[in-house]
C-alpha positions as MATLAB code, in Angstrom:
seq = 'MAGFLGALIGFGLGLLEYRLISAVVIGALRRTDHSTTEAEKMDYERRIRILRRALMAMTIGFMPILGFVIGRTLFG';
ca = [
      -3.884  -31.164   -4.278;
      -3.753  -27.627   -3.128;
      -0.527  -28.546   -0.723;
       1.288  -29.866   -3.484;
       0.467  -27.191   -6.105;
       1.558  -25.050   -3.117;
       4.761  -26.719   -3.140;
       5.013  -26.602   -6.128;
       4.691  -23.067   -6.958;
       6.609  -22.608   -3.803;
       9.555  -25.054   -5.379;
      10.114  -22.766   -8.811;
       9.699  -19.183   -6.915;
      12.660  -20.908   -4.705;
      14.982  -21.735   -7.856;
      14.350  -18.769   -9.440;
      15.083  -16.286   -6.405;
      18.196  -18.716   -5.717;
      19.660  -18.165   -8.787;
      19.148  -14.522   -9.034;
      20.096  -14.009   -5.276;
      23.415  -16.088   -5.720;
      24.672  -14.444   -9.310;
      24.362  -11.277   -7.391;
      25.740  -11.868   -4.263;
      28.267  -14.656   -5.498;
      29.579  -12.441   -8.313;
      29.850   -9.667   -5.999;
      31.654  -11.693   -3.983;
      34.407  -12.395   -6.691;
      35.504   -8.862   -7.602;
      35.926   -8.117   -4.188;
      38.388  -11.011   -4.049;
      41.914   -9.853   -3.182;
      43.719  -13.234   -3.090;
      47.395  -13.382   -3.569;
      47.885  -16.503   -2.762;
      46.686  -19.911   -3.932;
      45.815  -21.321   -0.930;
      43.985  -17.848   -0.082;
      42.417  -18.414   -3.477;
      41.245  -21.678   -2.557;
      40.177  -20.832    0.503;
      37.913  -17.833   -0.581;
      36.620  -20.677   -3.321;
      35.672  -22.809   -0.137;
      33.513  -20.562    1.183;
      31.954  -19.229   -1.470;
      30.944  -22.829   -2.084;
      29.650  -23.080    1.790;
      27.601  -19.775    1.010;
      25.930  -21.149   -1.890;
      24.860  -24.402   -0.035;
      23.244  -22.516    2.408;
      21.684  -20.677    0.058;
      20.418  -23.354   -2.088;
      19.253  -24.464    1.463;
      17.309  -21.353    2.545;
      16.155  -21.217   -0.803;
      15.350  -24.049   -2.407;
      14.661  -25.931    0.744;
      11.779  -23.577    2.014;
       9.990  -21.844   -0.277;
       8.477  -25.491   -1.270;
       7.783  -26.123    2.440;
       6.720  -22.730    2.589;
       4.312  -22.653   -0.512;
       2.484  -25.960    0.934;
       1.444  -24.495    4.134;
       0.155  -21.332    2.039;
      -1.714  -24.044   -0.195;
      -3.269  -26.353    2.632;
      -3.976  -22.861    4.694;
      -5.885  -20.923    2.051;
      -7.414  -23.720   -0.110;
      -7.331  -27.145    1.277;
];
């Protein structure tokens, strides 16, 4: 039960971390966009989508695993 609770807490923290980091980083990237053509703009947006997916995998994907391991180690 401790591992499941740790994973649930890790998921919540990962989701919060994803929202905060993605808002700051992607907001900064959008402000520094100097695209002049539509093709450059589309390529920039494609790269932002890739970054968003990577951030999601690292935060929302990793934090529940870490929470599970910590919960099992400390309390279970």
